[in-house]
C-alpha positions in Angstrom: 14.2 60.7 -7.1 11.2 62.8 -8.1 11.8 66.3 -9.2 9.1 68.9 -9.2 9.8 72.2 -10.9 8.8 75.5 -9.3 5.9 77.7 -10.3 4.4 78.7 -12.7 2.1 75.7 -13.1 2.0 73.9 -16.4 -1.3 74.5 -18.1 -1.2 73.1 -21.7 -0.1 69.4 -21.7 -2.8 66.8 -21.2 -2.9 65.0 -17.8 -1.0 61.7 -18.3 1.8 59.5 -17.2 4.6 59.2 -19.8 8.0 57.7 -20.5 10.6 60.4 -21.0 14.3 61.1 -21.4 15.7 63.7 -19.1 19.0 65.5 -19.2 20.6 67.1 -16.2 23.8 69.2 -16.1 25.6 71.5 -13.8 27.1 74.8 -15.0 30.4 73.1 -15.6 29.4 69.9 -17.3 27.9 68.5 -20.5 24.3 67.2 -20.0 23.9 63.5 -19.3 20.7 61.8 -20.4 18.7 59.5 -18.1 15.5 57.6 -18.3 12.6 59.2 -16.5 8.9 58.4 -15.8 6.9 61.6 -15.8 3.5 62.5 -14.5 1.7 65.5 -15.9 -1.4 66.5 -14.0 -3.3 67.6 -11.0 -2.3 64.7 -8.6 -5.9 64.0 -7.6 -4.9 61.8 -4.6 -3.3 64.9 -3.0 -6.1 67.2 -4.3 -3.6 69.6 -5.9 -5.1 72.8 -7.3 -2.2 73.3 -9.8 -1.2 71.2 -12.7 2.4 70.0 -12.4 5.1 68.0 -14.1 6.9 65.5 -11.9 9.8 63.5 -13.3 11.2 60.4 -11.6 14.7 60.2 -13.0 16.0 56.7 -13.0 19.5 57.3 -11.6 21.0 57.5 -8.1 22.7 60.9 -7.8 25.5 61.5 -5.4 24.3 65.0 -4.7 21.0 66.9 -5.4 20.8 69.1 -8.5 18.6 71.9 -7.1 19.2 75.0 -9.1 20.6 73.1 -12.1 18.9 72.8 -15.6 16.7 69.9 -16.3 15.3 69.1 -19.8 12.6 66.5 -20.5 11.5 65.0 -23.8 8.3 63.0 -23.7 8.8 59.6 -25.4 5.6 57.8 -25.0 2.2 58.1 -23.4 1.7 55.4 -20.8 -1.7 56.0 -19.2 -4.2 58.7 -18.3 -4.0 60.4 -14.9 -5.9 58.4 -12.2 -7.0 58.8 -8.6 -6.2 56.1 -6.1 -8.1 54.8 -3.1 -4.9 54.6 -0.9 -1.4 55.8 -0.8 -0.2 52.2 -1.3 -2.2 52.0 -4.6 -0.6 55.2 -5.8 2.9 53.8 -4.9 2.2 50.5 -6.7 1.1 52.4 -9.8 4.2 54.6 -9.7 6.4 51.5 -9.3 4.7 49.8 -12.3 5.1 53.0 -14.4 8.8 53.1 -13.5 9.3 49.5 -14.4 7.4 49.9 -17.7 9.4 53.0 -18.6 12.7 51.3 -17.8 11.9 48.4 -20.2 10.3 50.6 -22.9 13.2 53.1 -23.1 15.7 50.2 -23.6 14.0 49.4 -26.9 16.1 50.4 -30.0 13.5 52.8 -31.4 14.3 55.1 -28.5 18.0 55.3 -29.3 17.6 58.5 -31.3 15.6 60.1 -28.5 18.6 59.8 -26.1 20.6 61.9 -28.6 17.8 64.5 -29.3 19.4 67.9 -29.7 17.0 69.5 -27.2 18.4 67.4 -24.4 21.8 68.9 -25.0 20.6 72.5 -25.3 20.7 72.6 -29.1 17.9 73.2 -31.6 17.2 70.4 -33.9 18.0 71.1 -37.5 
């Protein structure tokens, strides 16, 4: 499901759609890494006035994780932000981004990313 962080808005990353690795953890568990498709931008279809990061985590959770920590590492730029003529065009593009990300992050060159220290709350050495 998509996850949209609360304010303040993100102001520095470029507007883009990207493949990412996300880690989620509760206060009593070690983080678990999941694939995610991520959108960074203004969401022109909805005419947002704030730049946001939205991550679609590719996992079905039993419960929500509101209030828990979420860490994202961008793995690959997919495409620039785009506006769409209809909601269905937007949904189709999101579905294509998710399918692409699913395939891309299965490639061996992303194995190290899934173990990146940042995802586990540690600083890389």
